[in-house]
Structures are given as C-alpha cells and as structure tokens.
C-alpha positions in Angstrom: 165.5 131.1 -49.5 168.7 130.1 -51.4 166.9 130.7 -54.8 166.5 134.4 -54.6 169.4 135.4 -56.9 167.2 136.2 -59.9 165.1 138.9 -58.3 166.8 142.2 -59.1 167.2 144.8 -56.3 165.4 148.0 -57.4 165.8 150.2 -54.3 169.5 149.7 -53.4 170.5 153.2 -54.2 168.6 155.5 -51.9 169.9 159.0 -51.1 166.5 159.8 -49.7 167.9 161.0 -46.4 169.9 163.7 -48.2 167.0 164.6 -50.4 164.6 164.9 -47.4 167.1 167.2 -45.7 167.3 169.4 -48.8 163.5 169.4 -49.1 163.2 170.7 -45.5 165.7 173.5 -46.3 164.0 174.5 -49.5 160.5 174.3 -48.1 161.1 176.4 -45.0 162.6 179.3 -46.9 160.5 182.4 -46.5 157.7 180.4 -44.8 155.9 181.4 -41.6 157.2 179.7 -38.5 155.2 176.7 -37.7 153.8 176.2 -34.2 155.9 174.0 -32.0 154.4 170.7 -30.6 155.5 170.7 -26.9 154.9 166.9 -26.8 157.2 166.0 -29.7 159.7 168.8 -30.5 161.1 168.7 -34.0 164.9 168.0 -33.9 167.4 170.0 -35.9 168.2 168.5 -39.3 171.4 168.9 -41.3 170.9 170.6 -44.6 172.7 170.0 -47.9 172.9 172.0 -51.1 171.6 170.6 -54.4 175.1 170.0 -55.5 175.9 168.0 -52.4 172.8 165.9 -52.7 173.6 165.2 -56.4 177.2 164.2 -55.5 175.9 162.0 -52.7 173.6 160.1 -55.1 176.4 159.8 -57.6 178.9 158.5 -55.0 176.4 155.8 -53.9 175.7 154.8 -57.5 179.4 154.4 -58.3 179.9 152.4 -55.1 177.1 150.0 -56.1 178.7 149.5 -59.5 182.0 148.5 -57.9 180.5 145.2 -56.7 177.5 144.4 -58.9 175.4 141.3 -58.3 176.3 138.5 -60.8 173.6 136.2 -62.0 174.2 132.5 -62.3 172.8 132.4 -65.9 172.4 134.7 -68.9 169.5 137.0 -68.4 167.4 137.6 -71.6 163.8 138.1 -70.5 162.9 140.2 -67.5 159.6 141.0 -65.8 159.1 144.4 -64.1 156.3 144.6 -61.5 155.0 148.1 -61.0 155.2 151.2 -63.2 155.9 153.9 -60.7 159.1 156.0 -60.7 161.3 153.0 -60.0 159.5 150.7 -62.3 159.7 153.0 -65.3 163.4 153.7 -64.8 164.0 149.9 -64.6 162.0 149.2 -67.8 163.9 151.8 -69.8 167.3 150.7 -68.4 166.7 147.1 -69.2 165.4 147.9 -72.6 168.5 149.9 -73.4 170.6 146.9 -72.5 168.8 144.9 -75.2 166.8 142.7 -72.9 163.2 141.6 -73.6 161.1 143.4 -71.0 157.5 142.8 -69.9 156.0 145.2 -67.3 152.8 144.7 -65.2 150.8 147.2 -63.3 147.4 146.7 -61.5 146.4 150.3 -62.2 145.2 151.6 -65.6 148.1 154.1 -65.8 151.7 154.7 -64.8 152.8 156.7 -61.8 152.5 154.2 -58.9 151.7 156.1 -55.7 151.3 159.3 -57.8 148.4 157.9 -59.9 145.4 159.9 -58.6 141.9 158.3 -58.6 138.7 159.9 -57.3 137.7 156.5 -56.0 139.4 155.7 -52.7 140.6 152.3 -51.6 138.5 150.1 -49.3 138.6 150.9 -45.6 141.2 148.7 -43.8 140.4 146.7 -40.7 140.7 148.8 -37.6 143.1 148.0 -36.0 145.0 146.1 -38.6 145.6 142.6 -37.4 149.0 142.0 -38.8 152.0 144.0 -40.0 151.6 142.7 -43.6 149.4 140.2 -45.5 150.5 136.6 -45.3 151.7 134.7 -48.4 149.1 134.5 -51.1 147.5 131.1 -51.8 147.2 131.1 -55.5 147.0 128.0 -57.7 149.3 127.7 -60.6 147.9 128.4 -64.0 149.1 126.2 -66.9 146.8 127.5 -69.6 144.9 130.7 -70.4 141.7 131.1 -68.4 139.0 133.7 -69.4 135.6 134.6 -68.2 133.2 137.5 -68.4 131.1 138.6 -65.4 128.5 141.2 -64.6 129.7 144.2 -62.7 127.8 143.7 -59.5 128.6 145.4 -56.1 130.5 142.2 -55.1 132.6 142.3 -58.3 133.2 146.0 -57.8 134.5 145.4 -54.3 136.7 142.5 -55.6 138.2 144.8 -58.2 139.1 147.4 -55.6 140.8 144.6 -53.6 142.8 143.5 -56.7 143.5 146.9 -58.0 143.5 149.3 -55.0 143.9 153.0 -55.8 146.9 154.7 -54.4 147.0 157.1 -51.5 147.3 160.1 -53.8 144.8 162.9 -53.0 143.7 166.0 -54.8 146.1 168.5 -53.3 149.2 166.2 -53.1 152.5 167.7 -54.2 156.1 166.6 -54.0 158.2 167.2 -50.9 161.3 167.7 -53.0 161.8 170.0 -56.0 161.8 169.0 -59.7 165.5 169.0 -59.8 165.6 166.0 -57.5 162.6 164.2 -59.1 163.3 164.0 -62.8 165.1 161.2 -64.5 168.8 161.8 -65.4 169.1 163.3 -68.8 165.3 163.6 -69.4 163.4 166.8 -69.5 160.1 167.2 -71.3 157.8 170.1 -72.1 155.9 169.7 -68.8 159.1 170.1 -66.8 159.1 172.9 -64.2 161.3 174.0 -61.4 160.2 173.9 -57.8 157.6 171.5 -56.4 155.2 169.7 -58.6 151.5 168.8 -58.1 150.7 165.1 -58.6 149.1 165.7 -62.0 152.2 167.5 -63.2 154.4 164.6 -62.1 151.9 162.2 -63.6 152.2 164.0 -66.9 156.0 163.9 -66.7 155.8 160.1 -66.3 153.3 159.8 -69.2 155.6 161.8 -71.5 158.6 159.7 -70.4 156.8 156.5 -71.3 155.9 157.9 -74.7 159.3 159.5 -75.5 161.3 156.4 -74.3 158.9 154.2 -76.4 158.2 151.8 -73.6 154.4 152.0 -73.5 154.0 148.8 -75.6 156.0 146.9 -72.9 153.4 147.6 -70.2 150.3 145.4 -69.4 147.9 147.6 -67.3 145.0 146.4 -65.1 147.1 143.3 -64.4 147.6 142.0 -60.9 150.7 139.8 -60.2 149.1 137.1 -57.9 152.1 134.9 -57.5 155.9 134.9 -58.1 157.7 131.6 -57.8 160.8 129.8 -59.0 160.7 126.5 -61.0 162.6 124.7 -63.8 162.1 124.9 -67.5 162.4 122.0 -70.0 166.2 121.8 -69.8 166.2 122.0 -66.0 167.3 125.7 -65.9 166.0 128.0 -63.2 163.1 130.3 -64.3 160.7 132.6 -62.6 156.9 132.1 -63.1 154.4 134.9 -62.7 150.7 134.1 -62.2 148.8 137.1 -63.7 145.2 138.3 -63.6 143.9 141.1 -65.9 140.5 142.7 -65.3 139.1 144.9 -68.0 135.8 146.8 -67.6 133.4 147.1 -70.6 130.3 148.9 -69.5 128.4 146.8 -67.0 130.6 143.7 -67.7 134.1 142.8 -66.6 136.4 140.5 -68.6 138.9 138.5 -66.4 141.9 136.8 -67.8 144.4 134.6 -65.8 147.6 133.2 -67.3 151.2 132.7 -66.4 154.5 133.8 -68.0 158.1 132.7 -67.6 161.2 135.0 -67.0 164.9 134.8 -66.3 164.7 137.6 -63.7 162.2 139.8 -62.0 162.3 143.4 -60.8 160.0 144.0 -57.9 159.3 147.7 -58.1 156.1 148.0 -56.1 154.1 147.4 -52.9 155.5 150.3 -50.9 152.9 152.5 -49.2 150.1 150.1 -50.2 148.7 148.5 -47.1 147.3 150.9 -44.5 148.6 150.4 -41.0 146.3 151.3 -38.0 147.8 150.7 -34.6 146.0 148.7 -31.9 144.8 151.6 -29.8 142.8 150.7 -26.7 139.1 150.3 -27.4 139.6 151.2 -31.1 137.9 148.0 -32.3 134.8 148.6 -30.3 134.8 152.3 -31.3 135.0 151.3 -35.0 132.3 148.7 -34.6 129.9 151.2 -33.1 130.7 154.0 -35.6 132.1 152.4 -38.8 131.7 155.5 -40.9 133.5 157.8 -38.4 137.1 156.6 -39.1 139.3 156.2 -42.2 142.9 155.7 -43.0 144.7 158.6 -44.8 145.0 156.4 -47.9 141.2 156.9 -48.3 141.5 160.7 -48.0 140.8 162.5 -51.3 139.7 166.1 -50.8 139.2 168.6 -47.9 135.7 169.7 -49.0 134.4 166.4 -47.5 135.3 167.6 -44.0 134.1 171.2 -44.2 132.7 172.4 -40.9 133.5 169.1 -39.2 135.7 168.4 -36.1 138.4 166.1 -37.4 141.0 164.2 -35.3 144.1 163.2 -37.2 146.2 160.5 -35.5 149.9 160.5 -36.4 151.3 158.1 -33.8 150.4 154.8 -32.3 151.2 153.0 -29.0 154.6 151.6 -30.2 157.4 150.7 -27.9 160.0 152.0 -30.4 159.0 155.3 -31.9 160.8 156.9 -34.8 161.1 160.6 -35.1 158.8 162.1 -37.7 160.3 165.1 -39.5 157.4 167.4 -40.5 157.9 169.8 -43.4 155.7 172.9 -43.0 155.1 174.9 -46.2 152.4 177.3 -44.9 152.2 176.6 -41.2 149.5 174.8 -39.2 146.0 176.4 -39.4 145.0 178.3 -36.2 142.0 176.0 -36.0 144.3 173.0 -35.3 145.0 171.8 -31.8 148.1 169.7 -31.2 147.5 166.9 -28.6 149.8 164.2 -27.2 149.4 160.5 -27.9 146.1 158.7 -27.8 145.5 156.7 -24.7 142.2 155.1 -25.7 139.1 155.5 -27.9 136.9 155.8 -24.8 136.1 158.3 -22.1 138.2 158.6 -19.0 136.2 155.8 -17.3 136.9 153.4 -20.2 133.4 153.6 -21.7 133.2 153.7 -25.5 130.9 156.6 -26.0 132.5 158.3 -29.0 135.1 160.2 -27.1 138.9 160.0 -27.2 141.2 160.1 -24.2 144.8 161.3 -24.5 147.9 160.5 -22.4 147.7 163.8 -20.6 144.1 163.2 -19.5 142.6 165.4 -22.2 139.2 164.1 -23.5 137.7 165.0 -26.9 134.0 164.2 -27.1 132.8 166.1 -30.2 134.7 164.4 -32.9 133.0 164.0 -36.3 135.7 162.2 -38.1 139.0 160.4 -37.3 141.8 160.1 -39.9 144.6 157.7 -39.1 147.8 159.0 -40.6 149.7 156.1 -39.2 151.6 154.9 -42.1 151.8 151.8 -44.3 153.3 148.3 -44.5 154.8 146.8 -47.6 153.0 144.0 -49.3 155.2 141.1 -50.6 152.5 138.4 -50.3 152.8 137.5 -53.9 156.3 136.2 -53.2 154.9 133.5 -50.9 157.8 131.3 -49.8 160.4 133.9 -50.6 159.3 135.9 -47.6 160.5 135.5 -44.1 159.0 136.7 -40.8 162.1 137.5 -38.9 165.8 138.0 -39.4 166.6 135.1 -37.1 164.6 132.8 -39.3 166.6 134.0 -42.3 169.8 133.3 -40.5 168.7 129.8 -39.5 168.4 129.1 -43.2 172.2 129.8 -43.6 172.1 133.3 -45.0 174.1 135.2 -42.3 176.1 137.1 -44.9 173.1 138.8 -46.6 170.6 141.4 -45.5 167.0 140.5 -44.9 165.4 140.0 -48.3 161.7 140.4 -47.6 160.4 141.1 -44.1 157.1 141.4 -42.4 156.3 144.7 -44.0 157.8 147.1 -41.6 161.0 147.6 -43.6 161.9 147.6 -47.2 165.1 145.7 -47.9 167.0 144.8 -51.1 165.9 141.5 -52.6 169.0 139.5 -53.7 
C-alpha cells in the first residue's frame, strides 16, 4: 500500500452537495407539489444561489492547490482511465501541461455514464453476493497478443461483460442546470441553459473532445484489465497497464491484448458501474423461479417496455445504516403510483414464495408483473488488485494512519493518493 503515490486523485474537489441543493431549488420552482411519503418524509434542504455554489467550488479548488500532492519523480507520461466528465477534463488539463497522455475507455464513445446504448447491461446476480468485485486475476502481458473470433452468443456475452453499457436510459436528463455542468471557459454551439437531455450532454462532450483536439489521445473499446506498479530498466518506479481491445467487424471480433508503461495514472472511472441488489428475504428463490421478472435500474431503457404492467420499484434495502435519499420532483409522482414502506420479503405473509411481495407494514402485493431494483451501485476497482483494501482497519495496520482510505470495498469513493 505504500506505493500508491503515482495514482492521481481525480475526485478530490467535489462541491456536489452544494450543487444538489441548488438543483433541488431550481427543479422545484413552479412545479406541482409532490405527494409526501409518510414512511420516509423528505427533510428540509438548504438552498444556495448559483453564485454561492460557484464560489464554494472555487474556494475548494484554491484550498486544494495550497497543499498539492508532490510526486517522487518527474511525471512525463500519464494514463487516463475513463473518458467521462472527469476523464475528459483530466486529459485536456494534462495535455495543456505538456505531458504525454494516453486515455482508455471500454465504450466506443466518450461520456461515461452519459453514453446511451439501446443494449442494456447483463442482469446482475440477485441478490449481489459482495459489495464489489474482488481483485482481478489477470496475467501479465509482455508482448502483443492478437486473435480473431466468430461473434457467437458466448462471445457477445463476454463483450457485454468486458464493455458493459452505462445506466443511461432514453429519458435521462441532468439534475443540475447547464451552468453547473459545463467545463470552465468552454461553451459550444450545442450549449443551452437549464437542464440537458443525455444526448445534448453527449454532444457537448463530443464537441469538447474535437475542439480541444484530444480525440487522437483516446483508445476506445479498450478495457483496462490490470494496473500494477513495477520497475523499469533503471529501477525507477513505473505503472503498468494490461489492456484488452475488442473491435467488431461484421460477424467477427478482433481481440488485442498488450501492456503499456506510465509514470502516473488517473483513475477516472468505475463509479455507478456495478449494480447493487440488497439481500431481501426470499429474493434469491423469487428470482430463481421468475428470472425474467426482476431487473436492476441499470438495465432500464424506456418506459414503453412496461406499458399496462404492474411494476414495483424498490428504492431501499434492509440495511442497518440507512442514508437519507433526497428526491427531486420535476413533475410530481403519477397518480397511478402507490408509495409503500420497506420490503419485508419476496414471499407471502406465510413465507411462501408465490410471486407476491410482503412489506414491513403487512401489506402484500400479489399482482406484480415486473420488479425494478433502484438500489444503487458499488464502485469497481478490481483492476487495481493489490492496491485495494477491504477495511480502513486493514489500511491502518499497514502504517497509513495519516491518509484517508485509498480504495475501499466499493461502498465509498475516496481519493487515491
């Protein structure tokens, strides 16, 4: 764990709390009053003006610059993993500093979680067994490996596992206005005020890549399988990335594996990637009997799929520590929606798994056509292998009491120093 100094923190400046407060203020203006959930009342939230939010972000940035991280060696070549909002900003900032930059994204376009695909990701295990994937077991690659295979159903599934689509769905739009989403000093022809649909934000990122001339620095359809530290020929510390690129060509897929060396790595990805489904009582048996009845919200794409169906959407799980979820209502909850308390079990009141759902107040639903688990995500840092720790106590035992947790079990996103 002592060799983590060359991974650059890409999420240290995060005025998201202030931005969320602003979004709630802006979204609720002139909107119909949303029905109140008697089981989980929405608490009051402080609101800030746009000027106050901007000043908060500026103050945090200045504070971060007062005590910057200092690398032990001169940084010349940097890898950026992910080309979402954070990744693109990192690529351009590093390029402007005169560094050699190589960026990798497992999707075929920029945008990260905002990159829409009609094809949903694979259904996760229900319930999910662990908070996050364990360390990846990938062999080192010393020379270029290439192969071409037929695009069979098995290969198609493998590609979805390597390059899973994001959770972006057809009607997704931002929860904060354009004024809080654009890059500092950059406005393009697609820029608009107010909230943006995912395709508008996607176009903004596409234009940014083109106008900043960073498109040639990005390697798409490339999965970073392994990140580890080693020594170069003169015994200096370097970072190695094991990479795998999959390119479709009709009914064939060309797969290439290789490795590259870098002085530093920006890890700007893996947030909101792995669906999390809580271990509700009898859920496993319920899902085994009716595997097509349940999905995670990451698989959701369009409402037409659920027309005339009774759909149950689960927002909470049986956790001991429950965080408050602030809900932003733009147009109110439809009258066809019934708000219920926490799920007790995916069985009837007698404990029989017959397709019904029992809630903590004794209510039983027995005519459910579909279940959508809107129960969040865990972060995936499996490619970092030995650089991850399971608990903060384990981290302290390795002599790092003075630093924050670098990479955890996936429940939290922390700076990597």
